[in-house]
C-alpha angles and dihedrals in degrees: 000000000000118000092244091056091049091053092048094053113106117246109257095248090059093055107100091198095064122093115270096241092052092050091050093048091049095052092045090053093055097050125093120229093259090048091051092049090049088055089060092061121084090241109060122195120220116259096215097182088062100034092247107151125222114262137186115205098195112103135138132212105161093148102346133352101308134214094000104099125257117027142138108270111215124191114291111269094260084058093051088048088055090061090065085204119133093186095052094047090051092049091049090050090049092055090047089054090048091054090045090055093047092050092044096052092043089054092049091051087053091050094250124136103161138131117314090013098095135086101244105098122193091217144149113048107205100173113135114255091226097158124035091216092072109105096209092053085099086072094058137078090243138258103316122089096211095048092044091049094046096048093037089056094050086052094054094046091051094047096043097038127207105270112140094228111020136052112227085210132338116251127204132209110220151226101011105227153345096358126142111124168249090189096203092057101039096105092059108018123122112209113209109194119172114248088250091054094042093053099033099043118007102044109036099080090049091051091050093054092045090053089047089058104257107179099218144022124206120211124224130248096236130075118253117209089344098311124103104249093229090056103031120139090197098051102031100030112028100028108027103035105022103035101030099031097228113182102177127090131278121222127195122235108256111287093356096125091059087057090066090074103019100047114004091042093211093129134034102229146358093274093055091044091052093047092048094050095049096043091051095048114275105132104178127045116211092203133032105277095107089068082083092063086091086063093042092054090048091050092048093245093125138008129235087240089059089051089051092055089060092043092053092059093048095048090048089062092048091052092047089054090053094242092145099038133092111270091238088063094053111081097216102040092104094055106133127222089234089083092062111108089351123166090259093051092047089049087057092047087053092047091050094047093050090049091052096056113109118210102212100173138008128169093182102284089109135110096045123217117245090225102058110143092238144356131197114207111190142153137092097276098040095095095023120124093187088062087063095056116051109185136311092038139155124226124263124197088218123042114180111212122206093250089052092048092052095045090050095053103051123090120257105272096042105110112222115198123189129200129167089226099190141355120271096245115336120094119278115255113243118252139067120333112198091195092088097052088045091055091055090055096055134073097225131022118202110193116194109202141154133072141333129196092271088073103042132024145091123331106279095015103085127068102195104036109111092208110050095277100325126104119241090205132020098214123106112278105272095241089058092045091052092046092051092051090055095040091055088060090061106028115094093204120008127201118185121206114191125205126192146096101261148008119328117199101220115152090151091058092051090050096044103040130077090214135007130198131185109212100168112199097323104192134236094323094044099118092053091047093051091049090049089061099036092055095039101250088123121035108227111251105163120125126198113262088194137046113250110216123209093235143358090250089068088067125092116234110300093234094053110100095190111115092219106121093011134111126354090292099062110020125089095190112111109246130221088235123007128230112271093022124139134135130220138197089256131085108239128185128184118220128218116298117244123197127200089223137018093207132037129202132179116341095340121143128213129215116220122200137183139159126236117206122193113201094175132096094243124074110242127218101204131187099220107206128202119200134178121210111198128214110293092229094067106106112262091347118177116253088235138346127209107232102169143355139183134198108221138166121239111192121223115281090003141098135225130198116233125194136183128195109214119198122212087258089068087071098046121112133206115240129212091273092055095254122139106233138170115267109207119206139054119338125188120221115205123190117183152102097295144008113300118278141087097266094076092055092044088057093051107270118141117262112263127242111244138183137167128236130186127222115209 
């Protein structure tokens, strides 16, 4: 072959028709040690001599493309969890990935390859929201492992797509594992779960995402059972790689490798920390500690071959994203920026926000008429744009606040009055407050209370949290509580709308208000979505993904990672609102539960059937929940466990049959050693509108269908 032809031939790693492993091996063989190490940092330099482009791995897509300018802002993740709708969450994630592709390719065309412009997204957060004080709980799918795993899997599949060769974007399950506050202690804290809690609660969602093909896993800042999570032999080696067979890459949380020597004190310096992390399975460093791998190699702390193991995993992800391939070969390279924040995407954001709204109380005041004579809208988050956003958000050129949504929905002639009412958290100034007299003059008062991201979020992200992003107490801020008590004395009919990213202990709100809705941080179309529900154009269908306690005093110590006394599965204290609870404008009734077998042996499965009847005039979208209550003599057994759920539509004055196929694993229990074992005896199956217990029916939920089954 002529010399000119040899020079023109592409390098093997640039040939998209070659097998992935061969392309990766070829590129690894061409890199110098410093180049290999640089590829293990989140900010990769270009290798110009080989035609390898620069790349920054750090990107966020919690509920929309984050921190990269214009994007559709969907409801915060805790709101998406409240939809209990796998298909909707996957659709939302697919749209996020579409916008990510459009933004990425536009950035490439402009010669930009910086932070937040890539395709590797550190989403979803599948930590368990074990304590409502945690400021980052808003980023999660709630307190239940099964719900978290199911909706997290839907998010991963939407983000990554279903192309046989390419990833649309790369998703990441974080923060592995046993991570849920306190924020102030996360850099040096040692979480000490029991083996039972570890395997029953903290790991299952991660395992489900790994088995669903998630491309990446992010480690946590804290230690787990004495080992830093980002360098844990147990978590990364034994569980993630060996037991679950994970083949993707692991990334550190940002700055977490420095914590090894600076806060955890398990290594003496940066070189030792970097070597420990890579040797134990952390491939990518969000931060710059891995620069010291050069020193670590020189000191014999790590070999170049061990560095190459991590490098191969990272390069595989880049190849799957098409970062080395001609644009014509990559399915989404032609995605145009015109789709970003498009009417169709905003319509989905509005649909998701409406589906996330949980109706907690209604004495008949809702739905409102559009032709009321007058409405007062008041409260510190009624006109707040920040209360739409949560954290890790993009920017929308049009944020529809709740007061705007309500004002745009009423008929001409209905007078809407707005007053702030009270501050978010600071004490009320003395003097006259005209809100009270205004309430007395209006037919309906809608008070929008609760939290915004200044009060809860990640360490360093909030400005008003006294504890680095967490809440000390979960009650309504005292100034809002005092305002509500006085407002009730004047309001003719009072509807309370609660914003926030987690449980609010508000027994006084429940007692004083005629109706209560939890709307979370509902995104760019939040105001329209809230109005859709208030005025009955959408029947509320959200269900709580968390338990709402009556008071902070009902919670165990925040630092205690034992599940005893936490969540619907392990607390015997009656909640204000139970996990899974949410009312609608329909009138549902569950029929008798029918089982395909009364006894199970071996690996048999059972089919569970019931009929839902809707006697109301509104169609109902119902999250039908199936729980198993194990024999009470099993040691430390949960009170109930969610094993499956379906989001279905029951037309007005109609009925629908629902069935679940439960495998033998649905009845297994986790013993004190963390092993899943068979639990012989009588198990109770409960299918209904909320987690088992009398509180849901006391609040107006339909009675569940129940039956018993015996395991031999």
